[in-house]
Structure formats: structure tokens, C-alpha cells
Phi, psi and omega in degrees: 000131180274093189284337189273353211197148178296133186273003178292143180289147177270133175277171183301312173246114186220168177225144181232144173250118186239135176237126181239135173244199183086204182277083184233005177237137182082014183231018180073031188282318179297315175300323178298315179297319180301309183296324180294318179295317178298319180301325183260015177057046181249154177246167177135216182203164173223145177208153171279138165239186182291101176087353183224171171240130177254140180228131167246119183228140180213153182154206179295138185300319179296322180294322179294321177301314180295320178301312180298319179294318182292335177305319183266328183282329186237026182300157174305145187303331184260006179267149176221076183288145175235126181284115177271318178200154177210108185222155176290146178216172183289142175286131181244176181272102176229141176262339185207186177250134184228162171258117180275162174297150182294148176258126188261000179261164174109165179236111186223167180287085183294142174227121184264125182287148175274168180290147186242151178283171179283118186286168183296322179297316179291324177297321178299314178295321181302327184257011181259110182300338181276349182275144183289346175256022178304124178058029176272120190291354185235028179295141178196173177209192182293342183257003182204168177108179182291150177222284184305319183277002183249335190277126174271322177200167179256157006289163185282088174232156184306321181297340181259015180240173178285000174272359184301330183283349182259104180286134182291136174287166182305320182291315178294322179296321178297318177296317183298328184261000183263110183300338181274356183264141181287357173256014177300113182058033169278106192296326180273010186305143181193172175209177181300337182280329190230356188254189179299160181216163181265157168215149181246125184240149170220128178050050177065012179248131178282116180278311177215150175234036177248134186306304184296316181293322180297318179294318180298318178296319179296317180295319178299319179296319179295320178294333179279359180089015181273163176258127182242128174275120186243126180278125180251221182272313183253005181157188181266151167248149165265121185241146171204171181295118183289349179256001180256098185301321180295322178295318180295318179296320179297317178300313181298315184294318186278335186296315344274145178212076191301321189226339185302136184303148178250145178276154181236137177254124182255143172296157179236088177303143188301313186276340182212086189301337183251017182304315182278318181300322182297340179285338191243334183226161180264116185239126172276170177297324177295320176303315184294321178298318180294317181298333180272358179295157185304330182294336180046053182282163166288132184233128180280120181230164183287137175295148179291137179285334181239135177261104187292324181233108189303318184295332185253013179293143178299143177297139177294345180280358179293311179217071187298130176081001183250157180268348182240159177220145180272122180234156172211165178256156180302138179243344178247155177300326177300315179298318178301312181297316182295314182291320179296319180291321180287326176064045178181172181285146178236140166296136178222084181255154184302134177274096181200169165281129190313129179093340180274165174297154181296144180280146183233346183262134182307311185291327179296320181296314181293327182283315189268340183239024179295338179281349182249311186273137175271336183205168186222128173255096183268165161219165187256020171269115182296147174260122185291326182201149181288145174212100181289163181293136175286156181229134180228155177218145176276123176226127180055041172082001180229147179281129184228146184283138168260322178211135176259153183184219184309124180092339179240350181232153006289146177263127179250122182238148176267126181277150180276025180201173177242121181288146179283336180208154178294138180231155176241121176257124191258003170075206187246192183278325183251152179050046189294137175217142177250160178227131171254125184227139178204152184048241179247029183239147174223133178243122182260126182286165169295166175307132177258306177140196180274133189270047180236023177222159181297319181293321178299316179295323178297312180293324175304311180293319178298320180295322179296312178297317185296312181299317181295323179291314182299315185267001179054047180229131179251119180295141178246356179206146179248134174249127183227173177287150181286346182295120183290343183265357180289143177299323180293326177291316178299318178298316181300319181294340181267000180267157181265051179224155174299148182237140174233126181257145183233135176293139189309311187280338170294321177296317176304311183296319182290327176298315179295323182298322181303311183292322177301313183292314184289319185294329183251019174052035177289146177277100186295339179292340178271356176055059174296119186289155183217142170270126179233122172274120180243090182248126180204202178288272175215152175205151185287127181257171184287352174261013178065023171249174183267108178277171177173003179219052190256147173233130182241157171225137180140226185201168183307137180086343182217057179276130173265123178283105189266315185220146174221160174280153174303127183287154173215164185252130185266114176293123180093355176059241185299338180299337184297335180299327179252359181227080184305335180300333179293321177293321178298315178298319181301314181294316180297311181296325182296330181254013175084018178257155174275159176223112188265349187270043182270115181297324180270112182276070180258108184295342182268354185299313181294319179297320178296320179296317179299323181275001181058039175266120185050046179219071184294153179278140178215160174240023193293125172286327175303320178286334173297318177297317177303314181298316180299318179296323180285317182297330179269358179082007182287319181204108180267318174238141183242142177268352175209153180300127177092002182298313180301308178301323180295316178295320181296318178298318185296340179289336183236030184303327185295345178301326182295334184261005182234079183303332182295339179285347180266349178243171180060042188287152174233167181297339180284343182285332183201166173245141180280144177253113183298145175247132179223135184265129179224123179052042175083358181241128175284136176244132179260130184259117183272002191304320183300334180289331184296310181296325180290325178290336178269356185282099184282359172288339176263144175290166178298321178297318179296321179291320178296317179297315180297319181298310179298316181295321181294317179292323177296316177297325181290326175301315177299317180300314178299314182299321179296318180297315181292320177299319180295322183278323191241355178070023180255131182234024174245137188228143171221173183227144172207152185114149187301335179301329185275011163283346178288111186293321182297306181300313186294316181292322176298314182297317181299317180294315180299317180295315181298319179295337182263009174095008178273146168269129185240130181234119181250130181305143179236342183263321187245133179302145178281345179282195185292351174294345178266355185297315185298319178292321176298327177297320177298312181298314184295316179298313185299318181284327174294320182295328178296000000 
């Protein structure tokens, strides 16, 4: 691709005016341009404007050609420049090349940088006793450090960040102004003399406010089995010794978070970064490459089958009953220092009230989490906005997002159309994420949380205001979920803007369609049809019931509802999400069977269900998984949404590694789910699964394996019917059920073997975090 370029010929002595957009701010781009110009003996200037970089360069025409080429060929690793314009301009009187002050006026395609990990150069200095930043917890340069959580407004200059209050000392100022220094215009630059500092608190009392002493006190507390709240880049973590079961249990009990998996932070020894992690988890070379990527995300990996050192084995309470554990590597210099000093893995879970956004204010953590944390490792660099850790999992050989956040968000995507007006998509009730979209751009926020608390709604509103301010875009229309009971829908109804509502599963399907179309360079204007399975917990359908087992064929704005699961009624409604036994009772009662394993001995429960009192109808596959987990005794009550399905999946994990189990099938491997067409809609009957889940002649593992295999085979059955009727042989998946690696990988293999092309999203989570982007897609195509 010819990125430079204007086809006008260059004269012997010429000048060019170049405008670059994309990821060019917060990534050391101006210093890079400066050094490049000096290298090619060119004069002129470079400056930041709102969202872009402007360059005036002049000199020998051949040198300018090489300069332009090197901008794209040798750009900083974290930069992504986009050429907006390149034109001839008048030659002016310049003796050298300079960096001008930023220009704050204008309307340009702004791109906000995400937070960056601590680079190797800074790590070397961090561990060098002769360096003046030796063991300084806030070391950074143009290639690393906080960005998104630091910026108050654009352009990205120190005065517009939370570092504005820290005046540079003479040495840091000299580095900042020296074009040959890698901290040249590094906006968060600091040192122990002039920058942020740590303090260690207990019971609202500051014990020490010295960096080294604060870390030592924190490490001593962790070794004693205490829980320490540690302030990072995008918020606080609650940390404890990952090998101390009693410490982990105390954290779980007090938070409370009885069973939900906890993330682990591993030290990174200089000469062998995975020396400690390899003792506890099973890591492939691909796993290691991903863990070392700049985003430093939480990554779900297989637990180690062998515990090499008994004393340092991870507590079983980290991810009880599961085969995988979420791990990450340190991304900030503070984390490196803390982990190196501790010399072992630490639990690092979000410091929040469960389901809420991560806490970022020192005083809020001490006030709201005093029942959990024994001590606090604070720092005085303000966090502009929360950004929780992102989470990824490998499914079907590719790493896919479960949650986006610090280091991966905001996500900026190019739309395959141009919007007539800026819109705000406010997402769903769970795993909330918002999207601001205008012209052909969409910006996806970091994870916000579950929208059932006052703080979640507060951060939701702040995120909406913040995104519009950062990108200088004012929404003129709101797109929300059709569910009348969602907090996001209620908020939307209270705004003084037009509202457009989108059905939950149409949004799921449209989100998946975007990646299918873009990844394969499909011409979306021609509406290449796609089969999309949208299986999840529950979402509002166009018949005003709760869907969750839907299959569509078509494209955004024109989805044909092809298949649904047989509906059933949930006793207790929303309570079923945390009480899988309710789904089990619903299935049994629906097919005329009794269900005796009811924890609540309410004699009116069955009568209420019969009368359809607080027993809404649903087609949810997520609730089928809940029911299967309860019927087999795996999980009757859940402490978090999805606990039953996760435990159930872990029982048959080995299916993913045994392709031969997907071929040479016999009737004992799975049960077929009959399909029957009524009023133009195919209905899938799950009844045969109920008796098999109650069949105690089969082990629990056999029943779990049969359940996953049966649903995978049924996906193939549905796809064949739709292919026969509509001639479509491309398939995608969306909805939280497809975070299940076993089911998804089995289905993908069966479909591929039968001649289907299968496309699984890689950029946007398939769970409800993808709803807001799907709302944008669905609205845009409907609007056309």
C-alpha cells in the first residue's frame, strides 16, 4: 500500500504540509518525527492539534521522500498513523526542525491512546542501582506508562493530564526538552524528586509516605496473610498471597465473593519471565506471547496438572472447580516492584463492590472496602477515569475478549457506513459498555459493570459525558435496549434526545455481523446474509417475552427469526440467574415431571408457576445450562451469574483436545433435539435432555459431556435446515453462551466438517459487552 502519497512530483528544494491522524498522540510520535527529520537533514516543524499531528517539512526532494516513507515503515511500535493529507506548500525560512506548542483549536479525527505497560528500557532503569529512577514506582517514557486514565482533555499535553500538578524538576525538564532523549515530550515523565509517591495506610492512618518503605510495609502485610488494596493505573486491586488459602478465603468471605474466579498477578524475573508462572499453570508459547503483549490482559490458561513445589502451589480457592485460571503479568512499575519484593504470585482482583466499576479514589477505597482490606498502598497521582483489567480466553485457536478495559480500551472501529448524526448506544443491563459513534467512527468504552447499583449508574453517566468531551462529539440520538426494565433504558427515557430501541438479540447478531463483514472484506452494502446463533441468558424479544435461544439469518436491520428454543416459564423470574434450581424446576414442571430438590420449601411456588405468577416465559439457552448444572447436582445455588455453566463446562474440558470424539458419532454420544415448524418459526425441543440429566446411570461427567455434545450437534442440525431453506452457508455466534469453549469448539468443528464457513468474533466480546456496538449497527441499517 502506497501510504504517502501524493502523486505530485517533488522539486529539488521543496516543502510539504502533512497531516496525520490515527494513533499519533501519547505514543512518542512528535519526538519520532523530530528525530526522523534531523536524520534526513530536513527543516520545519511538527505539532499536535486536536486529534492530529501536523508537519511542515522542507529540504532536498529525495530526503523528503525517504522521510515520508520512514514515517510508516519505522513508526513507533504503538503508533498507528493514518495519512489525512500530503500537499506541496511554500518553502519558508527555517534553520532547523522544531516541535511547536500544541494547537488547541480545530475539529479533527481525535484518537485517544490506551494505557501502556512498562517498557523494557524503563524496566532496565528501574532495576539499575546507578540510575536516578532506581525502584521509582512511576517510571515511564514516550513508549510506556498511563495514557487513557491520565488524560483530562486533548491535545495530549502534560497540562491536560492528571500530572499537571507535578512540576518537573530541572533534570526531568532537561530530559523532556532534549530531542535526543527518549523522554522528550513524554507527558507523564517524573522522578522521585518531582513526581507521584506512595503511602501505606492502615485504619485511615498513614504509616509511611516513602516509596521504598511503603512497598516494604505492603509486602510484609501480604506475607502475614493480610489483604492490601493497591492503587494501579486504572483503579485499585485487592491483593493477597495467592498461595495462602486462608488469606484467599478471608478475601472471599469479606468481599463477599464466595466462588467467582480471582485473577493472579505473577512476578516476571528478568532472565526468565515465566519462571514462576510455569510452576503453577500450563503455558504454551502462544500463551506466553499473548501475556507479553502491551495490553497485559488477564488471560485464562490451564491450571498446571503437576504442582512442582507444594509450598508455593496456588490455592484451590483461586478458581474452585474450574480447569482454568486467569493470570496476568505486571504492567506498571509499581506492580513489578511489589511482585519482585514479594517473590511469588498475588491475587489481584478488582477493588470494588461486586458488579460495580473498579474504585479509583483513595478515600473511597478506605471508606467502601474497609471490611475487606487490612491495609492500603496508595499513591497521589489522580486517575482520570476507571479502567478495569481486560480478560481474554482462547477459543477455537484464537484469543478472544471476554472483557475489554485498561490497555485495550477505548476501542476505535471504522464503520462500513457514514452516520447522518452522532449517536450514543447505551448497551444492556449486564457487562455494560457504551459506544459513541459519528460519521464512520465508533468508540467503545472500557467495561463499566452491572447496571443495578447507584455507583454503576454514576460511572455510566460519567463515561457518557467523558467520551463526548474527549472526542469533542455531542450525541444527537440515543440507541438503547428494547427491555423496558433496564436501567439504561430508563436513563435514556429521561434524556432530552430522540430514542431508538433495538431488540437485544438483533444487537447480538449485528455485532457479530460487523466482524464477519470486515474481516473478510465483504461489501456490506450488498448485504451478504449470515446465520447467527444468539444464545445467552435473557433478552427482550419482539413478542415481549424473554428470548435467549434464537437463531437468525440475514444482515443488520433485516434479521429473519429462523429458530427458537421451546419456551418455558421461570418460577421467580430474575431470581433464576443466581438460583439454577429454579431453571431445573421449570424444565421438569414444563414436561410434567416433579422436582424435589427445591431449597425453598414454599408450597405456593408450584401453584404460582402454574398460574404464571412471577413466572415469565423464556427460551434461554443460558437457563438450560443452569438447569443442567442443577439437575446433575453440580450447582443448585450460584453466587455469581454463570457459575453453574462454568462448572458444568469444566467437567468435559477434555473434549476440546480430542477431535476424534467429534467424529464417528453414535447415538450414545448425544441426544437429538427435534425441530418443528410453527407459524414460520422452527422450534427446538430440549425435553430429551431433561431425562438424560436426571439419569443417574450416567456419571456427572458423562452427563455434562452429553449435554455439550447434544447442543453442538443441534447447532449443526439448525444450520443445515437454514442452509436448505435460505441457501446460506456462513455461520457466526454471539451471546454469552458462546464464551463456553467446549460447546463453541465442538460446534465449529461439526459445522466446518459439514461445509459451513464459521466466523467467530475476535474484536468485540460475544457477551453483553458487545450489545452497544450491535445497537449502532442495527440502528444504522434500519435507518438506511
